[in-house]
BADOSE-100626 format. One record per residue (C-alpha): x, y, z. Coordinates in steps of 0.2 Angstrom, whole numbers, plus 5000, padded with zeros to 4 digits. Layout:
% residues N
REC_X_Y_Z
...
END
This chain:
% residues 349
REC_4066_4856_4767
REC_4049_4860_4775
REC_4036_4871_4765
REC_4032_4888_4772
REC_4018_4884_4784
REC_4016_4881_4802
REC_4029_4868_4808
REC_4023_4853_4818
REC_4032_4841_4829
REC_4030_4828_4815
REC_4040_4840_4804
REC_4054_4841_4816
REC_4054_4823_4819
REC_4055_4819_4800
REC_4070_4831_4798
REC_4080_4824_4812
REC_4075_4806_4809
REC_4067_4805_4827
REC_4050_4799_4833
REC_4037_4812_4836
REC_4036_4806_4854
REC_4055_4809_4856
REC_4054_4827_4849
REC_4039_4830_4861
REC_4049_4825_4876
REC_4065_4834_4870
REC_4055_4850_4869
REC_4049_4847_4887
REC_4067_4844_4894
REC_4062_4826_4898
REC_4077_4818_4908
REC_4076_4802_4897
REC_4082_4812_4882
REC_4100_4815_4879
REC_4107_4833_4880
REC_4113_4832_4862
REC_4096_4827_4855
REC_4087_4841_4865
REC_4099_4854_4858
REC_4096_4848_4840
REC_4077_4847_4842
REC_4077_4865_4850
REC_4088_4872_4837
REC_4078_4866_4823
REC_4062_4871_4832
REC_4069_4889_4833
REC_4074_4889_4815
REC_4057_4883_4809
REC_4048_4895_4821
REC_4039_4880_4829
REC_4024_4885_4840
REC_4015_4873_4851
REC_3997_4870_4847
REC_3989_4876_4862
REC_3971_4869_4858
REC_3979_4852_4855
REC_3988_4853_4872
REC_3972_4859_4880
REC_3963_4844_4874
REC_3976_4833_4880
REC_3978_4841_4897
REC_3960_4846_4900
REC_3966_4864_4902
REC_3968_4877_4889
REC_3975_4891_4899
REC_3963_4903_4890
REC_3950_4915_4897
REC_3936_4920_4887
REC_3929_4938_4888
REC_3913_4945_4881
REC_3910_4963_4881
REC_3896_4974_4874
REC_3907_4986_4864
REC_3926_4987_4863
REC_3926_5005_4857
REC_3920_5012_4874
REC_3934_5018_4884
REC_3927_5009_4900
REC_3928_4992_4892
REC_3945_4995_4885
REC_3951_4999_4902
REC_3942_4983_4909
REC_3951_4973_4896
REC_3968_4980_4900
REC_3965_4975_4919
REC_3960_4958_4914
REC_3975_4955_4902
REC_3987_4961_4915
REC_3980_4949_4929
REC_3978_4935_4917
REC_3996_4936_4910
REC_4003_4936_4928
REC_3994_4920_4931
REC_3999_4912_4915
REC_3983_4913_4905
REC_3979_4920_4888
REC_3964_4930_4884
REC_3951_4928_4870
REC_3940_4943_4868
REC_3923_4943_4860
REC_3911_4958_4856
REC_3892_4955_4858
REC_3889_4973_4850
REC_3874_4974_4862
REC_3866_4960_4853
REC_3858_4945_4863
REC_3860_4933_4848
REC_3878_4938_4846
REC_3881_4935_4865
REC_3873_4918_4864
REC_3884_4914_4849
REC_3900_4921_4858
REC_3896_4909_4872
REC_3894_4894_4861
REC_3911_4898_4852
REC_3921_4900_4869
REC_3913_4884_4876
REC_3918_4875_4859
REC_3936_4881_4861
REC_3936_4874_4879
REC_3941_4890_4887
REC_3945_4888_4906
REC_3933_4901_4911
REC_3922_4916_4905
REC_3921_4934_4910
REC_3905_4943_4904
REC_3896_4959_4904
REC_3879_4956_4897
REC_3870_4966_4883
REC_3856_4978_4885
REC_3845_4965_4876
REC_3848_4951_4887
REC_3833_4945_4896
REC_3835_4926_4894
REC_3849_4918_4904
REC_3848_4900_4897
REC_3864_4901_4888
REC_3873_4907_4904
REC_3864_4893_4914
REC_3872_4881_4901
REC_3889_4887_4905
REC_3887_4884_4923
REC_3880_4866_4920
REC_3896_4862_4911
REC_3905_4867_4927
REC_3914_4881_4917
REC_3918_4896_4929
REC_3909_4911_4925
REC_3911_4929_4932
REC_3900_4944_4928
REC_3908_4961_4928
REC_3900_4979_4927
REC_3883_4972_4920
REC_3877_4957_4930
REC_3859_4950_4929
REC_3847_4955_4942
REC_3848_4938_4949
REC_3864_4932_4958
REC_3868_4918_4946
REC_3887_4917_4951
REC_3902_4928_4955
REC_3901_4946_4951
REC_3914_4961_4950
REC_3904_4977_4951
REC_3903_4995_4958
REC_3889_5001_4969
REC_3879_5010_4955
REC_3866_5015_4967
REC_3877_5023_4980
REC_3887_5032_4966
REC_3872_5038_4958
REC_3865_5044_4974
REC_3880_5054_4978
REC_3881_5061_4960
REC_3863_5068_4962
REC_3867_5075_4979
REC_3882_5084_4972
REC_3870_5093_4960
REC_3858_5096_4975
REC_3872_5104_4985
REC_3874_5116_4971
REC_3857_5122_4973
REC_3849_5113_4959
REC_3831_5108_4962
REC_3824_5103_4945
REC_3835_5089_4941
REC_3830_5076_4927
REC_3838_5059_4924
REC_3842_5051_4907
REC_3840_5032_4912
REC_3847_5016_4905
REC_3836_5000_4902
REC_3828_4993_4918
REC_3833_4975_4913
REC_3851_4979_4915
REC_3855_4980_4933
REC_3866_4996_4932
REC_3853_5006_4924
REC_3840_5001_4937
REC_3852_5004_4951
REC_3857_5021_4945
REC_3839_5026_4943
REC_3835_5021_4960
REC_3850_5031_4967
REC_3843_5046_4957
REC_3825_5044_4964
REC_3830_5041_4982
REC_3842_5056_4982
REC_3828_5067_4975
REC_3816_5060_4987
REC_3827_5063_5002
REC_3827_5081_4998
REC_3809_5082_4993
REC_3813_5086_4975
REC_3806_5071_4966
REC_3790_5076_4956
REC_3787_5059_4948
REC_3791_5048_4933
REC_3790_5063_4922
REC_3807_5068_4928
REC_3815_5052_4921
REC_3818_5049_4902
REC_3823_5032_4895
REC_3838_5038_4885
REC_3856_5031_4886
REC_3863_5038_4869
REC_3870_5054_4863
REC_3857_5058_4850
REC_3843_5053_4861
REC_3848_5065_4874
REC_3851_5079_4861
REC_3833_5077_4855
REC_3826_5078_4872
REC_3836_5093_4877
REC_3831_5101_4861
REC_3813_5099_4865
REC_3816_5107_4882
REC_3825_5122_4874
REC_3810_5124_4862
REC_3798_5124_4877
REC_3808_5136_4887
REC_3806_5124_4902
REC_3824_5120_4904
REC_3830_5109_4919
REC_3844_5116_4930
REC_3852_5099_4933
REC_3854_5083_4922
REC_3861_5067_4929
REC_3864_5055_4914
REC_3867_5036_4915
REC_3883_5037_4905
REC_3895_5050_4898
REC_3890_5050_4880
REC_3872_5054_4885
REC_3878_5068_4896
REC_3888_5075_4882
REC_3873_5074_4870
REC_3864_5085_4883
REC_3879_5098_4885
REC_3881_5099_4866
REC_3863_5104_4863
REC_3862_5115_4878
REC_3877_5125_4872
REC_3870_5126_4854
REC_3854_5134_4861
REC_3864_5147_4871
REC_3861_5138_4888
REC_3876_5141_4899
REC_3883_5125_4907
REC_3885_5125_4922
REC_3878_5142_4926
REC_3860_5138_4920
REC_3861_5119_4919
REC_3873_5108_4928
REC_3877_5091_4920
REC_3884_5075_4928
REC_3889_5059_4918
REC_3894_5042_4923
REC_3910_5032_4917
REC_3924_5045_4916
REC_3929_5040_4898
REC_3943_5050_4889
REC_3931_5061_4880
REC_3924_5068_4897
REC_3940_5078_4899
REC_3940_5087_4882
REC_3921_5092_4881
REC_3917_5111_4884
REC_3915_5112_4898
REC_3924_5096_4904
REC_3911_5084_4911
REC_3909_5080_4930
REC_3907_5061_4930
REC_3908_5046_4941
REC_3925_5036_4938
REC_3920_5018_4937
REC_3938_5012_4939
REC_3938_5000_4924
REC_3955_4993_4925
REC_3953_4988_4943
REC_3936_4980_4939
REC_3945_4970_4925
REC_3959_4964_4936
REC_3948_4960_4951
REC_3936_4950_4940
REC_3950_4941_4932
REC_3957_4937_4949
REC_3941_4930_4955
REC_3939_4919_4939
REC_3956_4912_4940
REC_3953_4908_4958
REC_3938_4898_4953
REC_3947_4890_4939
REC_3961_4884_4949
REC_3951_4878_4965
REC_3936_4871_4955
REC_3925_4877_4969
REC_3911_4887_4963
REC_3901_4892_4978
REC_3897_4901_4988
REC_3895_4915_4976
REC_3906_4930_4979
REC_3903_4949_4975
REC_3918_4960_4973
REC_3913_4979_4974
REC_3926_4991_4967
REC_3927_5009_4973
REC_3921_5024_4963
REC_3925_5042_4963
REC_3916_5057_4958
REC_3927_5068_4947
REC_3921_5086_4948
REC_3924_5097_4933
REC_3917_5112_4924
REC_3900_5105_4919
REC_3894_5107_4937
REC_3907_5119_4945
REC_3913_5133_4934
REC_3932_5132_4932
REC_3934_5116_4943
REC_3951_5109_4942
REC_3950_5095_4955
REC_3939_5081_4961
REC_3930_5078_4978
REC_3940_5063_4983
REC_3936_5045_4985
REC_3918_5042_4989
REC_3923_5025_4998
REC_3910_5014_4989
END
């Protein structure tokens, strides 16, 4: 009998005294193969737990039916939601998904791209890292005529298709929410400018503040997009006694770092300082108080991005470039409105 290893078509052929080509055609229900032979082949294939070699089939057909996905960090709730949306859409269309994590490293992102290209994936979905300034590795993908779609974090330049939210408009409305509550000294914890979402959210903040004549200059903006960084900055504010009455953070964890430190120093949230985040991860619901935040609709971003990529794969038409904008919603909770239990509804972006 065959050893305990992955069975092949040759193994089945040897057991039944058939040629590999006959076994292959029997597994595909070829009309030239007799019903008896098909039955014998399929029965043995099931006994041996035979699985087709999808890579070999892809090399033969020129199509792997695999979509590559590169995300910055899989541990984030937002990216987990995106992956869920991607996988659901891909499965419906008959594609498998291969997930790579760049871990916010440019070098690793480049390595991920090389791996996916070498495995002959049919297309790639990518959210770039905070370190990505050079796009040569992405240009190489496009030169190879491999469909490429950016989601969440596209480059500043429109290189190809994108599935995003309107970060500018969502940030603008989040800051106006704080202003509507009477907050005037609102600071912003900003992400890196080279990542489009960081730049757009900062622009939304600045323009909302300027509209209401509250912007005092760059001293109101702090380059900070992590929990510990926000905690340190807020600690310094608390020591100085010059505590802002509003904080708009580029993401939820930064906002939560601010809330944690404010509370530790006896500053009441939202009575003294109101805080808004951006993402609507699971943790935003269990902070004390619960965090007001922008819901990015990660699952829908994933499904729409996958749908756009699959369309490119199956039509092999790559231009004109398309931008799909997914709607967002501001979820109002206790960090801005005491005892809030509902949201303000769909903002329609």
